[in-house]
N, C-alpha and C positions, 0 to 999 in steps of 0.2 A: 522731744516732749522734755521739758525740764520737771522733775519731780525728785525731790530729795529721796535718796537711796536707802538714808536710814528710815524714813516713813514707811517704804514698803517692807523693809525687812524687818523694822523692829516694833512699827505701828502695834496698838491693838486692832485685830482683826474681829469685825462684827458682822453678822450676815444679818441682811436684809430680806431674802427670799431667794428661791430656786428658779432659774430659769428653766421652764417645764418643757420648752421647745428642744432643749440639748438631749443629745443622745445619752453622754453621761452625765454624772452629778456635777453640776455647775449653778454656782451661787454669785448674787451680788452682792457685795457688802462694802464695809468702809474701813480703813486703818485711820488709826488718829495717834499722834504722838507730840507733845511739846504745843499743843494748840494748833496743829496742823491735820488736815483730814483731806483724805482722797477716796474717791469712789473705784473701787476694784471689782475683778472677777477673780472667783477661788473655786478651783476644781481641785478636790482631795483624791488622792490616789485610790481611796477605799470605794469612791464611785464611779471607777473606771468599768466598764463592761468589756470581758475579755473579747479579744479578736483574734483571728485564726493566722494572720499574718503578721503580727507584731507581739513580742513577748508581754507578758502579763503584767499589770502595775507600772509602764513604761512611760505612757504617754504625758504626763506631768513634766518627766524628763526632755521630753522632743519638743515640748513646748519651749523650754528654756534653752534648750540647744539651738532650736530656731532663731531666739533672742540673742542670743550669743554670736551666731554666725552674721545676723542682721547687723549688729552692731561691729562686728571685724570688718565688715565691709563698708562701713559707714554711711548704709542707706538709712537706717533706721525704717525699715519697714515695719518692724513688729512693735507694739509698745513695751515700755519699760517690764519685764517680768523676772520673775525669781521663784525658789523653791524654798519654803519655808512650812513651818507649822501652823495649824490651825485649829479652828473648833472641831473640825472632822478628821483632822490628823496631817500627816506633811501632804503637801498641795502644790500647785502650781498658784501664784498670785500675780497678776496682771493689770497694769492701771487700766480704766474702762475708759473708753473713747466714745465720747458724744459725737453723735453726727449731726450735721447741720440739716436745717429744714428747708425743703426745696421749695424753690418759688416757684410761681407761674411758668409753663414752659419747661423749666429744668427736671433732669431726670437722674437716676442714680449711673454710677461708671459702669456698671456693667445692665444690661435691658435687654427686654425683647420686644422687636417691633414688628409692625408688617411687613411681608418678603416685599423686597425691591425697593424699601424705603430708609436705608440705612444713612441716618444723620451725616452730614459734613462733620468731619473730623473724627469720625468712628470707625469702626474695622467691622467687618462682618466674620463669625467663627462656625456658624452652623445654621442649616435650615430645615426646619420641622413643621409640624403640623400642632397646634394648640389643643386644647381639650374640645373646642368645638370645632376644629379639622379645618381651623384658617391657617394657610400658610404664614409663616412666621419665621423670623431670623435673630438669633442670638449675636448680640453685637458688645463691643465695648469700646471706651473711650480709647482716643489713639493719642497718648501721652507720655510723657518721660516717667512720670511715677508709677504708673503700671507697666511700664518698659521694665524698670527696676524690679519690681515686683515680680514679674514673668521670668525674668532670670533669676531672682532669688529662690523660686520655686523650683526652677531646672535644678540649683543647686543643692537644695534640702530634700529635694524628689517629693514635692508635696503630693499627697495623694487624694487631696480635698479642698480645693480652691472654688470654693463655691462663688456666686456673687454676694450673698450676704455675709462672706467673709471677707468683703471689701468694702473698708471704711473711711468715709470722707469726711472729716471735720469742717471741711468750707473754707480753710486756709491754705490750699494748695499742696498742702501733705495727703497721703493716701497712708493708711494702716490696712495690714492684713493680720487676722486673728482665726484661731482654731487650729493650730499646727502640731496635734498631737500624733496625727498617721504621717511623719514626715522621717527622713534617713533609712527610710528599707533600703536595703542592698541590692534588693530586685527594682526594677524599672517599673515606679507605680504612681508615673507624675498623671493627674487628673487636675483637670483646669478649665475654667471658662477664658482663659485667655491666651486662646490659640493663635488670636487673629494676626501673629507676627510669624506664624511659622514656616521657617525657610527663611527670613530676613536676616540681613546683616545685623548685629549686636552692636551697637554706638559704641565706639573705641572706647571711651571714658568707664565704660561698663567691665568690658575686657581686661582692662588695668587693673580693676579693683579684683576681679575674679582670678587676674595672676596673682596679684598680692594675698588674697586669701589662699590661695594653693600653698604658697609659700609658708603662710603662716601655719596651716594645716600639718605640716611636716614637723612643727617644733611645737612651743608652749600651747598655741590654741588646740593642735591636734591632741596634746595630753589631757587639757580639761575637757574635750569634748567626749575622751574615752572614759571619763565618771559619768556620763549621760548616756551615751551610744556604746553599740560593741567596737571592737576593733574592726571586724569586717565590715559593718555600716560607715568607718571613718574611712577606710580605704574605697568603698565605693563613692563617697563623698570627694574624695581627692580625685577620681576617675572622672566621675561629672564634671567636675572642674576643668581636667585637662581635653575631654572632648568638646565642652564649649569653647576654650581658646582654639582648639585644633580645625573647628569647623568654622568657626567664627560667626555662627548664625543662630538663630532661635530653634531650638529643636521642634521636630514634629512628631505627632502622636505615635506612640507604640502599637503596633499589630495586635500585641498579646494583652492590652490592659484596655479597658474602657476609656476613652479618652476626656469624657464629662461626667462630673461626678453629678450623682442623683440623690434627690432632686437637685438642680442648677442652683438653687438659690436658698 
């Protein structure tokens, strides 16, 4: 996604309103500079709620770290993101992604369908009962963009890949958002994208992960150590090594819920 880096970094940040469904302080706003304007998401550190398993005041840094890794892989899974000052203090600023309007018969990239009716070109993840006790299946599209996202989530140890965190702008790209709970040293992968668990990871994605692993041992690792802990960086390198060794999409852990709740 093309956006002038100076616009995000130096543009005047104005707030339009708070996104009340978010668990942490999250605002939609805009940045303006030299006649250019872009809509953004702003998450100030001061609005972060404490978590038992992540250090306080680090979620914005993790969001930016996820973007750094996404760019290092060359996958552009995360919209342009940075850390900067704003009306409520230092926080994460990320380019807003408008999703495409769905036409008749179209659906989101992650969905729930009646059990036994997984559409062609989709994969099933989980069978369950809905609120009316009807048997349903959690499904997601079977495409390359989501495969990259699934591998990316395994690398950054994403603990919260909900269906609503998968954005489809309608031009073939797919973006992931809300990466505040990533990079934990413990295995915390929770995602709705388990449809390929145990399947071989495409060779071209493994090539990118191998290159990332090499870069994590150098300048990229030094950059990330300003955003996450040294222990978390080591764990990230170990996750890359595991993916390269097995060559397969990971299975859910037996020690941690596999699906975030709510799933959307």
